[in-house]
C-alpha positions as a Markdown table, in Angstrom:
| # | Residue | x | y | z |
|---|---|---|---|---|
| 1 | Met | 14.1 | 130.6 | 115.6 |
| 2 | Lys | 12.2 | 133.9 | 115.6 |
| 3 | Trp | 14.0 | 136.9 | 116.0 |
| 4 | Leu | 13.0 | 140.8 | 116.3 |
| 5 | Glu | 15.0 | 143.9 | 115.0 |
| 6 | Ile | 14.1 | 147.2 | 116.1 |
| 7 | Ile | 14.9 | 150.5 | 114.9 |
| 8 | Glu | 14.5 | 153.9 | 116.9 |
| 9 | Leu | 14.5 | 156.8 | 114.7 |
| 10 | Arg | 14.4 | 160.3 | 116.4 |
| 11 | Ser | 13.2 | 162.1 | 113.6 |
| 12 | Val | 14.5 | 166.4 | 112.8 |
| 13 | Gly | 13.4 | 169.1 | 110.5 |
| 14 | Asn | 10.1 | 171.0 | 110.1 |
| 15 | Asn | 8.4 | 169.4 | 106.9 |
| 16 | Arg | 6.9 | 166.6 | 109.5 |
| 17 | Lys | 3.8 | 166.2 | 106.7 |
| 18 | Leu | 5.9 | 165.6 | 104.1 |
| 19 | Phe | 8.0 | 163.3 | 106.0 |
| 20 | Glu | 5.6 | 161.0 | 107.4 |
| 21 | Gln | 4.3 | 160.5 | 103.5 |
| 22 | Glu | 7.9 | 159.4 | 102.5 |
| 23 | Phe | 8.0 | 157.4 | 105.6 |
| 24 | Lys | 4.5 | 155.8 | 105.3 |
| 25 | Ser | 5.1 | 154.7 | 101.4 |
| 26 | Leu | 8.5 | 153.5 | 102.1 |
| 27 | Ile | 7.2 | 151.3 | 104.9 |
| 28 | Glu | 4.3 | 150.1 | 102.3 |
| 29 | Glu | 6.7 | 148.8 | 99.8 |
| 30 | Leu | 8.5 | 147.1 | 102.2 |
| 31 | Asn | 5.9 | 145.1 | 103.5 |
| 32 | Arg | 4.5 | 144.1 | 100.2 |
| 33 | Glu | 8.3 | 142.7 | 99.8 |
| 34 | Thr | 8.6 | 140.9 | 103.1 |
| 35 | Glu | 6.0 | 138.6 | 104.8 |
| 36 | Gln | 2.9 | 140.6 | 105.5 |
| 37 | Gly | 2.0 | 141.9 | 109.0 |
| 38 | Ala | 6.1 | 141.5 | 108.9 |
| 39 | Ile | 6.6 | 145.3 | 109.9 |
| 40 | Lys | 5.3 | 147.2 | 112.3 |
| 41 | Val | 5.5 | 151.1 | 113.1 |
| 42 | Tyr | 5.3 | 152.6 | 116.6 |
| 43 | Cys | 5.6 | 156.4 | 117.7 |
| 44 | Arg | 6.1 | 157.5 | 120.7 |
| 45 | Ile | 3.1 | 158.2 | 123.4 |
| 46 | Ala | 4.0 | 162.1 | 123.8 |
| 47 | Ile | 6.9 | 162.5 | 121.6 |
| 48 | Asp | 5.5 | 162.6 | 117.8 |
| 49 | Ser | 9.0 | 163.0 | 116.9 |
| 50 | Asp | 10.0 | 159.4 | 117.6 |
| 51 | Phe | 9.7 | 155.9 | 116.0 |
| 52 | Ser | 10.0 | 152.6 | 116.7 |
| 53 | Ile | 9.6 | 149.8 | 113.6 |
| 54 | His | 9.8 | 146.0 | 114.4 |
| 55 | Leu | 10.5 | 143.6 | 111.9 |
| 56 | Leu | 10.2 | 140.0 | 112.9 |
| 57 | His | 11.9 | 137.3 | 111.4 |
| 58 | Asn | 11.3 | 133.4 | 111.7 |
| 59 | Ser | 14.7 | 131.5 | 109.9 |
| 60 | Lys | 17.2 | 129.3 | 111.0 |
| 61 | Lys | 20.0 | 132.1 | 112.1 |
| 62 | Ala | 19.7 | 135.6 | 113.5 |
| 63 | Asp | 21.6 | 137.7 | 111.8 |
| 64 | Ile | 23.7 | 140.0 | 114.6 |
| 65 | Asn | 24.3 | 142.7 | 112.1 |
| 66 | Gly | 21.0 | 142.8 | 111.1 |
| 67 | Ser | 19.1 | 141.2 | 107.6 |
| 68 | Pro | 19.5 | 143.4 | 104.2 |
| 69 | Leu | 16.4 | 144.2 | 104.3 |
| 70 | Val | 17.3 | 146.5 | 107.7 |
| 71 | Met | 20.7 | 147.8 | 106.3 |
| 72 | Gln | 18.7 | 149.4 | 103.4 |
| 73 | Leu | 16.3 | 150.7 | 105.6 |
| 74 | Ile | 18.0 | 152.5 | 107.8 |
| 75 | Ser | 19.9 | 154.0 | 104.9 |
| 76 | Ser | 16.7 | 155.1 | 104.0 |
| 77 | Leu | 16.1 | 156.6 | 107.1 |
| 78 | Lys | 19.3 | 158.3 | 108.2 |
| 79 | Glu | 18.3 | 161.2 | 106.3 |
| 80 | Tyr | 15.6 | 161.7 | 108.6 |
| 81 | Gly | 17.0 | 162.0 | 112.1 |
| 82 | Leu | 19.1 | 160.1 | 113.8 |
| 83 | Ile | 18.9 | 156.1 | 114.2 |
| 84 | Asn | 19.7 | 153.3 | 116.6 |
| 85 | His | 19.1 | 149.7 | 115.4 |
| 86 | Ser | 19.3 | 146.1 | 117.6 |
| 87 | Val | 18.6 | 142.6 | 117.4 |
| 88 | Trp | 16.6 | 140.3 | 119.7 |
| 89 | Glu | 16.2 | 136.8 | 119.8 |
| 90 | Glu | 13.0 | 135.5 | 121.2 |
| 91 | Lys | 13.5 | 133.1 | 124.4 |
| 92 | Leu | 10.5 | 132.4 | 125.3 |
| 93 | Ser | 6.4 | 132.7 | 123.8 |
| 94 | Ser | 3.6 | 131.7 | 125.2 |
């Protein structure tokens, strides 16, 4: 079963450069711990404080509460702003 976790982050604070460096390091570290390319990060067009982090999973069952990796990521990102997390199950594929 393929499923997707999405973390939306609306960052706050004045030191954007420091945040981006720490955020990039965190995502790179997590990508080393997971399948290559399993984590994708997007920035909202015209609102550079909004990020969407997508983690693709392929397992027997989706975890409705989220994977342990995402729970760790959410915990690390909370200090940077508002977080929204959702879990999606693939229904159709091409």
